[in-house]
VMD Tcl script that draws the C-alpha trace (Angstrom):
set ca {
  {154.81 44.38 -2.78}
  {155.82 43.54 0.70}
  {158.43 45.45 2.78}
  {159.61 45.26 6.02}
  {158.86 47.77 8.74}
  {161.52 49.56 10.56}
  {160.83 49.38 13.68}
  {162.19 52.09 16.49}
  {162.25 53.63 19.69}
  {159.60 55.97 20.79}
  {158.02 56.85 23.81}
  {157.48 53.94 26.32}
  {158.65 51.64 23.58}
  {156.44 52.73 21.13}
  {156.69 52.60 17.37}
  {157.61 55.60 14.90}
  {155.33 54.75 12.30}
  {156.95 57.84 10.32}
  {160.21 55.61 9.53}
  {158.82 52.81 7.48}
  {160.75 54.87 4.86}
  {163.82 54.19 2.77}
  {167.09 53.51 4.57}
  {168.70 57.34 3.82}
  {165.57 58.81 5.23}
  {165.74 56.73 8.52}
  {166.66 57.97 12.13}
  {167.61 55.44 14.69}
  {167.54 56.10 18.49}
  {171.36 55.38 19.82}
  {170.87 52.44 22.24}
  {170.67 52.77 25.60}
  {172.85 50.99 27.92}
  {171.48 47.63 29.24}
  {170.42 46.81 32.58}
  {171.65 43.73 33.30}
  {169.10 43.15 35.88}
  {165.99 43.04 33.76}
  {165.47 41.33 30.11}
  {167.18 43.32 27.49}
  {164.59 42.39 24.88}
  {161.01 43.57 24.80}
  {158.35 41.24 23.62}
  {156.86 42.89 20.05}
  {153.88 44.33 20.32}
  {151.09 42.91 18.12}
  {148.79 45.26 16.40}
  {144.87 44.61 15.51}
  {142.48 45.74 13.16}
  {141.67 49.23 14.91}
  {145.04 50.10 14.97}
  {145.27 50.04 10.92}
  {143.09 53.22 11.22}
  {145.45 55.28 12.91}
  {148.60 54.60 10.62}
  {149.77 57.09 7.73}
  {148.82 55.96 4.37}
  {150.95 58.60 2.53}
  {154.52 58.66 3.04}
  {157.63 60.82 1.48}
  {158.50 57.69 -0.38}
  {154.91 57.58 -1.96}
  {151.58 55.40 -1.07}
  {151.62 52.67 1.37}
  {148.80 49.89 2.59}
  {148.69 47.89 5.38}
  {148.04 44.49 5.93}
  {148.21 42.05 9.56}
  {149.94 38.98 9.71}
  {148.86 37.65 13.11}
  {149.55 40.68 14.42}
  {152.57 41.87 12.57}
  {152.30 44.83 10.41}
  {152.91 44.59 6.94}
  {152.95 47.25 4.83}
  {152.52 47.24 1.16}
  {153.58 49.37 -1.61}
  {150.80 50.80 -3.37}
  {149.12 51.52 -5.96}
  {148.93 48.73 -8.48}
  {149.78 48.71 -11.88}
  {147.34 49.33 -14.97}
  {147.51 45.69 -16.11}
  {146.67 44.55 -12.77}
  {143.54 47.26 -12.86}
  {142.48 45.96 -16.08}
  {142.36 42.06 -15.31}
  {140.27 43.25 -11.82}
  {138.24 45.42 -13.89}
  {137.07 42.99 -16.09}
  {136.63 40.13 -13.04}
  {134.24 42.75 -10.98}
  {132.24 43.45 -14.20}
  {131.62 39.67 -14.95}
  {131.13 39.05 -11.26}
  {128.71 42.29 -11.06}
  {127.14 40.89 -14.17}
  {126.27 37.34 -13.59}
  {126.48 37.37 -9.76}
  {125.46 40.21 -8.33}
  {123.02 41.68 -10.50}
  {120.84 38.21 -11.03}
  {120.68 38.44 -7.09}
  {123.38 35.71 -5.94}
  {125.48 37.25 -3.57}
  {127.59 40.64 -3.40}
  {131.07 41.51 -5.31}
  {133.79 43.75 -3.74}
  {136.96 45.08 -4.84}
  {140.05 46.14 -2.72}
  {138.51 45.20 0.46}
  {139.73 44.49 3.93}
  {138.83 41.09 5.42}
  {139.42 40.32 8.73}
  {140.31 36.15 8.52}
  {140.70 35.81 12.21}
  {141.10 38.00 15.59}
  {143.99 37.24 18.53}
  {146.19 37.64 17.01}
  {144.58 39.46 13.95}
  {145.08 38.50 10.53}
  {144.00 41.35 7.91}
  {144.50 41.46 4.64}
  {143.29 43.01 1.53}
  {141.63 41.32 -1.38}
  {141.75 42.15 -5.05}
  {138.10 40.74 -5.71}
  {135.51 39.51 -3.34}
  {132.19 37.62 -4.11}
  {130.08 36.92 -1.10}
  {127.08 34.42 -1.79}
  {123.61 35.14 -0.91}
  {123.43 32.53 1.80}
  {125.90 34.57 3.60}
  {124.23 37.80 3.43}
  {123.31 39.99 5.01}
  {127.22 41.23 5.04}
  {128.89 41.68 8.62}
  {131.62 44.58 9.09}
  {133.90 45.14 12.13}
  {133.36 48.20 13.86}
  {136.91 49.08 11.94}
  {134.91 48.76 8.34}
  {136.23 45.72 7.33}
  {134.74 42.52 5.96}
  {134.05 39.97 8.87}
  {131.88 38.16 6.68}
  {134.44 35.26 5.19}
  {133.77 35.64 1.51}
  {132.92 32.40 -0.61}
  {135.34 33.38 -3.54}
  {138.45 35.84 -3.52}
  {140.76 36.51 -6.13}
  {144.34 37.76 -5.99}
  {145.77 39.24 -9.28}
  {149.92 38.79 -9.16}
  {151.70 42.06 -9.68}
  {155.61 41.91 -10.82}
  {156.67 42.67 -7.52}
  {154.21 39.99 -5.85}
  {156.29 36.65 -4.96}
  {154.76 33.16 -5.11}
  {155.86 32.30 -1.55}
  {153.90 35.19 -0.36}
  {150.83 34.53 -2.50}
  {150.93 31.04 -1.42}
  {150.83 31.79 2.17}
  {147.95 34.04 1.50}
  {145.92 31.63 -0.29}
  {146.74 29.29 2.48}
  {145.20 31.73 5.03}
  {141.93 32.26 3.05}
  {141.17 28.57 2.77}
  {141.68 28.09 6.71}
  {139.63 31.14 7.20}
  {136.74 29.57 5.32}
  {136.62 30.82 1.87}
  {135.87 27.80 -0.61}
  {137.56 28.91 -3.76}
  {140.92 31.26 -3.80}
  {142.05 32.10 -7.39}
  {145.46 33.70 -8.10}
  {145.43 35.43 -11.79}
  {148.69 35.70 -13.20}
  {148.60 38.40 -15.97}
  {151.85 37.88 -17.12}
  {151.29 34.06 -18.28}
  {147.75 34.81 -18.69}
  {146.80 31.96 -15.96}
  {144.10 31.45 -13.47}
  {144.98 29.03 -10.90}
  {142.04 27.89 -8.77}
  {142.79 26.53 -5.03}
  {140.15 25.03 -2.88}
  {140.57 23.29 0.38}
  {140.39 19.54 -1.05}
  {141.76 19.41 -3.60}
  {144.91 19.93 -5.86}
  {145.68 23.76 -7.74}
  {144.08 23.63 -10.92}
  {145.82 25.75 -13.76}
  {143.68 27.13 -16.29}
  {145.40 29.21 -19.43}
  {143.71 31.18 -22.25}
  {142.01 28.11 -24.54}
  {140.29 27.26 -21.21}
  {136.92 28.57 -19.36}
  {136.60 29.72 -15.91}
  {133.60 28.05 -14.24}
  {132.22 28.30 -10.41}
  {130.12 26.01 -8.78}
  {126.64 26.09 -9.36}
  {125.89 26.53 -5.71}
  {128.21 29.67 -6.24}
  {126.92 31.48 -9.48}
  {124.64 29.42 -11.31}
  {125.84 29.05 -15.12}
  {129.11 31.58 -14.69}
  {131.56 29.77 -17.36}
  {134.16 32.39 -18.86}
  {136.47 31.46 -21.13}
  {140.25 32.27 -19.63}
  {141.13 34.92 -22.51}
  {138.30 37.36 -21.24}
  {139.49 38.47 -17.92}
  {142.88 39.59 -19.88}
  {141.81 41.64 -22.38}
  {142.78 44.69 -22.34}
}
mol new
graphics top color blue
foreach p $ca { graphics top sphere $p radius 0.5 }
foreach p [lrange $ca 0 end-1] q [lrange $ca 1 end] { graphics top cylinder $p $q radius 0.2 }
display resetview
């Protein structure tokens, strides 16, 4: 779930990251008298992937994670629930057994990916698969994936909005991801997004098949993804 960061004044116009808190815990600096000879609004600072290393991951309100939306900080509530974790584990197992072990590529989970730079777009993928043709994997100096995966999967949690997920899928495809899948545990459906086709919705009685060029022979009943 996305929450909006609260930016308060700090030294030299900086941000106090500890203020990403519930409203009753926030402290705001009094506003200084504006100098009418100068602009009263400053340009918002854009963050980079390097900045993410220095942000707190534990706040009084609970653990927190971050993404960057073209340089803008996007705090995320964490951790995900058990159902989310169950679907993620199933996907990782299947991609490991059918994809990585036969040497078709590498599977990753809960991994940060730099989609592009200047301004930085850094997202966290629930599941990612990098095809053999894209190996070896390239990492940024911050430790995030620089190699764009061929496949990413987002598992929708109860607090994830469709608008946020749709935007994320669009950015995945824009960056070069070939297949972006959104798994919906509540409805037990998966929606497949590709760059040049309309989204395809698969239900429990369908099978999820991946291109032979990515993982040969990968065909799994959708129902198997949602087994508890």
